C-alpha positions as CSV (number, residue, x, y, z in Angstrom):
1,M,17.2,-6.4,-72.8
2,T,19.3,-8.8,-75.9
3,K,22.3,-8.9,-75.6
4,C,22.7,-6.8,-79.1
5,L,20.5,-3.6,-77.4
6,A,22.7,-4.2,-74.2
7,L,26.0,-3.5,-76.2
8,I,24.0,-1.1,-77.9
9,F,23.2,0.9,-74.8
10,L,27.2,0.1,-73.3
11,T,28.8,1.2,-76.5
12,L,27.0,4.7,-76.2
13,V,27.9,4.9,-72.7
14,W,31.6,3.9,-73.4
15,W,32.5,6.7,-76.1
16,S,30.2,9.7,-74.0
17,A,32.6,9.0,-70.9
18,A,35.5,8.1,-72.9
19,G,37.1,11.8,-72.7
20,A,36.9,12.3,-69.3
21,Q,38.2,8.8,-68.1
22,M,40.9,8.5,-70.4
23,R,42.0,12.4,-69.4
24,A,42.4,10.6,-65.9
25,G,44.5,7.9,-67.4
26,A,42.5,4.6,-67.3
27,G,38.7,3.5,-66.4
28,L,36.4,1.0,-65.8
29,E,33.3,3.0,-64.8
30,N,30.7,3.2,-67.0
31,G,31.8,0.6,-69.4
32,V,35.0,2.8,-70.8
33,P,37.6,0.5,-71.9
34,K,40.9,0.4,-69.8
35,A,44.0,2.2,-71.0
36,Y,47.4,1.8,-70.8
37,L,50.6,3.8,-71.7
38,C,53.2,1.4,-73.2
39,H,57.1,3.3,-72.4
40,R,59.4,2.3,-74.8
41,A,62.1,-0.4,-72.8
42,L,65.5,1.5,-71.8
43,E,66.9,-2.0,-71.5
44,P,67.4,-4.9,-73.1
45,V,64.5,-7.4,-72.4
46,R,65.1,-11.3,-71.4
47,I,62.8,-13.5,-72.7
48,D,62.7,-16.3,-69.9
49,G,59.5,-15.7,-68.4
50,R,60.4,-14.2,-65.1
51,L,60.0,-10.7,-65.5
52,S,63.1,-10.0,-63.1
53,D,64.9,-7.6,-65.9
54,R,65.6,-3.9,-65.1
55,A,63.3,-3.2,-68.0
56,W,60.4,-4.6,-66.5
57,R,60.8,-2.9,-63.1
58,R,59.9,0.4,-64.8
59,A,56.8,-0.6,-66.5
60,A,53.7,0.0,-64.6
61,W,51.1,-3.1,-64.0
62,T,47.8,-2.8,-65.6
63,D,44.9,-2.9,-63.0
64,V,44.1,-6.7,-62.0
65,F,41.7,-8.2,-64.4
66,V,37.9,-8.4,-64.2
67,D,35.2,-11.2,-65.1
68,I,34.6,-10.7,-69.0
69,E,31.3,-9.4,-68.2
70,G,32.6,-6.5,-66.1
71,S,30.4,-5.7,-62.8
72,L,27.8,-8.0,-64.4
73,K,29.8,-10.8,-62.5
74,G,31.9,-11.1,-59.1
75,A,35.7,-10.4,-59.0
76,P,37.8,-13.0,-60.3
77,R,39.0,-15.5,-57.6
78,F,42.9,-15.2,-58.6
79,A,44.8,-12.3,-59.3
80,T,46.1,-11.5,-63.0
81,R,48.6,-8.6,-64.3
82,V,50.1,-7.4,-67.3
83,K,53.3,-5.0,-68.1
84,M,53.9,-3.8,-71.2
85,L,57.0,-2.3,-73.3
86,W,58.4,-2.0,-76.8
87,D,61.7,-1.4,-78.4
88,D,62.4,-1.3,-82.2
89,G,62.1,-4.8,-82.8
90,F,59.4,-6.1,-80.3
91,L,56.5,-5.3,-78.2
92,Y,56.8,-6.9,-74.9
93,I,54.3,-8.4,-73.0
94,G,54.6,-10.2,-69.2
95,A,51.9,-11.5,-67.4
96,M,51.6,-12.6,-63.9
97,L,48.8,-15.3,-63.0
98,A,48.4,-16.5,-59.3
99,E,47.3,-19.8,-59.3
100,P,47.3,-22.3,-56.3
101,H,47.4,-25.5,-58.8
102,V,49.2,-24.7,-61.9
103,W,48.4,-27.4,-64.8
104,A,48.6,-27.9,-68.4
105,T,48.6,-31.2,-70.7
106,L,48.8,-29.6,-74.7
107,T,52.3,-29.9,-76.0
108,R,51.4,-29.3,-79.9
109,R,51.3,-25.7,-81.4
110,D,47.7,-24.3,-82.8
111,T,46.1,-26.8,-80.6
112,V,42.7,-25.0,-79.2
113,I,45.0,-23.7,-75.7
114,F,42.1,-22.5,-73.7
115,Y,41.1,-26.2,-73.0
116,D,44.1,-26.1,-70.7
117,N,43.9,-22.9,-68.4
118,D,45.3,-20.0,-70.4
119,F,46.6,-16.4,-71.1
120,E,45.5,-14.9,-74.1
121,V,46.5,-11.7,-76.3
122,F,44.5,-9.9,-79.0
123,I,45.9,-6.9,-80.8
124,D,43.6,-4.9,-83.7
125,P,46.6,-2.4,-84.8
126,D,44.2,-0.1,-86.7
127,G,41.1,-0.4,-84.9
128,D,39.1,-1.2,-87.6
129,N,37.4,-4.5,-86.0
130,H,39.1,-6.6,-88.9
131,E,42.2,-8.1,-89.5
132,Y,43.4,-8.9,-85.6
133,Y,45.8,-11.2,-84.2
134,E,45.2,-13.8,-81.5
135,L,47.8,-15.8,-79.4
136,E,47.3,-17.9,-76.7
137,L,49.6,-19.9,-74.0
138,N,49.5,-22.7,-71.1
139,A,52.0,-23.2,-68.6
140,L,53.8,-25.5,-71.0
141,N,54.8,-22.8,-73.1
142,T,52.5,-24.1,-75.8
143,V,51.4,-21.6,-78.1
144,W,48.3,-20.6,-80.5
145,D,48.9,-18.0,-82.6
146,L,46.4,-17.3,-85.8
147,F,44.8,-14.5,-87.7
148,L,41.1,-13.2,-87.9
149,P,40.3,-11.6,-91.2
150,L,37.1,-10.5,-89.5
151,P,35.1,-11.5,-86.0
152,Y,33.1,-14.6,-86.0
153,R,29.8,-13.0,-85.6
154,D,30.5,-11.3,-89.0
155,G,31.6,-15.0,-90.6
156,G,35.0,-14.8,-90.2
157,K,37.0,-17.6,-90.2
158,A,40.4,-18.3,-87.9
159,V,43.5,-18.8,-90.2
160,D,45.5,-21.1,-87.7
161,A,48.3,-21.8,-90.5
162,W,49.3,-18.2,-89.8
163,D,52.3,-17.7,-87.4
164,I,54.0,-14.7,-85.8
165,A,57.1,-15.0,-87.6
166,G,60.3,-14.6,-84.9
167,L,57.8,-15.0,-81.9
168,R,59.8,-15.4,-78.5
169,T,57.9,-16.4,-75.5
170,A,58.7,-18.2,-72.7
171,V,56.7,-19.4,-68.8
172,H,58.1,-19.7,-65.4
173,V,56.2,-21.5,-62.9
174,E,56.2,-20.8,-59.1
175,G,55.8,-24.2,-57.9
176,T,55.6,-27.6,-59.5
177,L,53.4,-27.9,-62.6
178,N,50.8,-30.9,-62.7
179,D,51.5,-31.8,-59.1
180,P,48.0,-31.5,-56.8
181,R,50.3,-32.7,-53.4
182,D,51.4,-29.2,-53.3
183,T,50.1,-25.6,-53.3
184,D,51.8,-23.0,-55.7
185,R,52.4,-19.4,-56.1
186,G,51.2,-19.4,-59.9
187,W,53.1,-18.4,-63.3
188,S,54.6,-15.9,-65.4
189,A,54.8,-15.5,-69.0
190,E,56.4,-13.3,-71.3
191,I,56.0,-12.6,-75.1
192,A,58.0,-10.8,-77.3
193,L,55.9,-9.8,-80.7
194,P,58.4,-8.8,-83.7
195,W,57.1,-5.6,-85.1
196,G,57.5,-7.3,-88.9
197,A,54.7,-10.2,-87.8
198,L,52.4,-7.4,-86.2
199,G,53.1,-5.3,-89.5
200,E,51.4,-7.6,-91.7
201,H,48.2,-6.6,-91.4
202,A,48.5,-3.2,-89.3
203,H,47.8,-0.8,-91.9
204,R,49.8,1.6,-90.1
205,P,53.9,1.9,-89.4
206,V,55.3,-0.2,-87.4
207,P,57.2,0.6,-84.6
208,P,54.2,2.4,-83.9
209,G,54.8,6.8,-83.7
210,E,54.7,9.0,-80.8
211,G,50.9,8.6,-79.4
212,D,50.0,6.0,-81.7
213,Q,47.1,3.9,-80.1
214,W,46.4,0.2,-80.7
215,R,43.4,-1.7,-79.4
216,I,44.6,-4.9,-77.2
217,N,43.0,-6.9,-74.7
218,F,44.2,-9.4,-72.8
219,S,41.9,-12.5,-71.6
220,R,42.6,-15.6,-69.1
221,V,40.9,-19.1,-69.4
222,E,40.5,-20.4,-66.1
223,W,38.6,-24.0,-65.2
224,D,37.4,-25.4,-62.2
225,I,39.7,-28.4,-61.4
226,D,39.9,-31.3,-58.6
227,A,42.4,-33.7,-58.0
228,A,42.3,-37.7,-58.4
229,E,44.7,-40.2,-58.3
230,G,47.6,-37.5,-58.3
231,K,46.0,-35.8,-61.6
232,Y,44.0,-32.8,-62.0
233,R,40.9,-32.8,-63.6
234,K,38.1,-30.3,-64.7
235,V,34.8,-30.8,-62.7
236,Q,32.3,-31.8,-65.1
237,G,29.6,-29.6,-66.1
238,H,31.5,-26.4,-65.5
239,P,31.9,-23.8,-68.0
240,E,35.6,-21.8,-67.9
241,N,36.2,-18.7,-66.2
242,N,36.8,-15.7,-68.4
243,W,38.8,-12.9,-66.8
244,V,40.1,-9.8,-68.7
245,W,41.8,-6.7,-68.9
246,S,39.1,-4.6,-70.5
247,P,35.7,-5.9,-69.8
248,Q,33.8,-7.1,-72.7
249,W,30.6,-6.9,-71.1
250,V,29.5,-10.1,-72.8
251,I,31.2,-13.4,-73.0
252,D,32.8,-12.8,-76.1
253,M,36.4,-11.7,-76.7
254,H,35.8,-11.3,-80.6
255,R,34.2,-7.7,-80.2
256,P,37.2,-5.4,-80.8
257,E,35.6,-2.4,-80.4
258,L,35.4,-3.2,-76.5
259,W,39.1,-3.9,-76.1
260,G,41.2,-1.8,-74.5
261,I,43.6,0.8,-75.8
262,V,47.2,1.0,-75.5
263,Q,49.5,4.2,-76.3
264,F,52.7,4.0,-77.5
265,T,55.0,6.7,-76.3
266,K,59.0,7.5,-76.2
267,K,58.6,9.6,-73.3
268,P,59.9,8.8,-69.5
269,A,57.3,7.8,-67.0
270,G,55.3,11.0,-66.0
271,R,55.4,12.9,-69.1
272,A,52.8,11.3,-71.4
273,R,49.5,11.0,-70.9
274,I,46.5,9.0,-72.7
275,I,45.0,11.0,-74.7
276,A,41.5,10.9,-76.2
277,D,40.4,10.2,-79.6
278,P,38.0,12.8,-81.0
279,S,36.8,10.1,-83.3
280,F,35.4,8.4,-80.5
281,P,31.7,9.8,-80.9
282,A,31.3,9.1,-84.4
283,R,32.8,5.4,-84.2
284,A,29.8,5.0,-81.4
285,V,27.1,6.1,-83.4
286,L,28.2,3.7,-85.9
287,M,28.8,0.9,-83.8
288,S,25.1,1.6,-82.2
289,V,23.8,1.3,-86.2
290,Y,25.7,-2.0,-86.3
291,Y,24.5,-3.4,-83.1
292,A,20.7,-2.4,-84.1
293,Q,20.5,-4.2,-87.6
294,V,22.3,-7.2,-86.2
295,E,19.2,-7.2,-83.9
296,Y,17.0,-6.3,-86.6
297,R,18.0,-9.5,-88.9
298,K,17.5,-11.8,-86.3
299,S,13.5,-11.1,-86.8
300,H,13.3,-10.1,-90.6
301,D,14.4,-11.4,-93.7
302,G,17.5,-9.2,-93.9
303,W,18.9,-5.7,-93.2
304,A,16.5,-2.9,-92.8
305,A,15.7,-0.6,-96.0
306,R,15.5,2.6,-93.6
307,L,17.6,2.9,-90.0
308,E,14.1,4.0,-88.6
309,E,12.8,0.5,-89.0
310,T,15.2,-0.5,-86.5
311,G,14.0,1.8,-83.4
312,L,17.4,3.5,-83.5
313,G,16.7,7.2,-81.8
314,S,15.9,10.4,-83.2
315,G,19.6,11.6,-82.0
316,T,21.7,8.8,-83.8
317,L,19.2,9.2,-86.9
318,A,19.9,12.9,-87.2
319,R,24.1,12.0,-87.4
320,V,23.9,9.0,-89.7
321,R,23.5,8.7,-93.8
322,Y,22.8,5.3,-94.6
323,T,23.1,3.7,-97.4
324,R,21.6,0.1,-98.8
325,Q,24.2,-1.5,-101.2
326,G,23.6,-4.5,-102.8
327,Q,23.1,-7.2,-100.2
328,G,24.4,-5.6,-97.4
329,W,24.6,-1.7,-96.2
330,F,27.3,1.0,-94.8
331,A,26.8,4.0,-92.5
332,E,28.7,7.3,-92.6
333,T,28.9,10.1,-90.0
334,D,31.2,13.3,-89.5
335,A,33.6,13.7,-87.2
336,G,35.4,17.0,-87.6
337,N,37.0,16.7,-91.1
338,D,36.8,13.4,-91.2
339,V,34.3,11.0,-92.1
340,W,33.6,7.7,-90.4
341,R,31.8,4.8,-92.2
342,I,30.8,1.3,-90.9
343,W,29.8,-1.8,-93.0
344,Q,27.4,-4.7,-92.4
345,D,30.4,-7.0,-91.4
346,S,31.3,-4.2,-88.8
347,R,34.3,-2.6,-90.6
348,L,34.9,1.0,-89.8
349,E,37.0,3.3,-92.1
350,R,37.9,6.9,-91.8
351,G,38.3,9.4,-95.2
352,K,38.2,12.8,-95.7
353,R,35.0,14.8,-96.3
């Protein structure tokens, strides 16, 4: 099965199982993305890299990270977890990364930080697969922040010049950085993302309202290393390991439709629950059309004139209205009083009937 066809299957399974899994709070089984209730901070959050504030003690940890390909691969050898909070000014993210040999080399902002071991954040506020943010940082607290108008798969190019105005980050190392003579415990990172910057391309209110859901995922890049002459070095010929909060099922973080779900709340712990989105089935059908078209285009001169040519099943075809438009196309389906549409560049949008 090709990766595109596999993603069609996983996306359909994801959405069909989403309701039951999300009512349970979070889940990994059957390809369902992780979900997290992000509570409002009740005390100030000090950004010092340590996650020792009283505010953090009230926040729950995410599940331990898994391989980016999920159950297709074994469990990561080092644990990674995240906490989240918010207030009127910032979205806060705290990460703990177990690591016996903490190292980092890059010191210039907006270099490709994943050439070191790093921690990464991906945020798509309105879940349309376009206009999303990426932030990476290493154990030296060097950051790379960038904006993606659309995914690389659809011809997108990263805007490295975009900076998160007012961004605050800090890192704390439990051990000694860049010293192979001892064994470290790991490193932690704290990030304060200003709502003003996140709101630039959110197309929705910031700070979020009660129950608002954003698409967010986290990634950790970990290289195999050894030591020589008192320094760490990557093992030649070994690819990086990619460990994530919510699995992508393919080695590609730039598939926003597979990111996790973060729901914001002001309610006390135990008073709120993750709410399943009734539009999930409609969006699933449209993503299956998109991946079928991507697969079709690989072996033909262009997009399919009729969806039947892509091999989609009769159940999907019965729900979707398809239109060729110039060099592209769009497909739409109904969800209650809404009409959901997807374009050839994977952008999802909602409208009214």
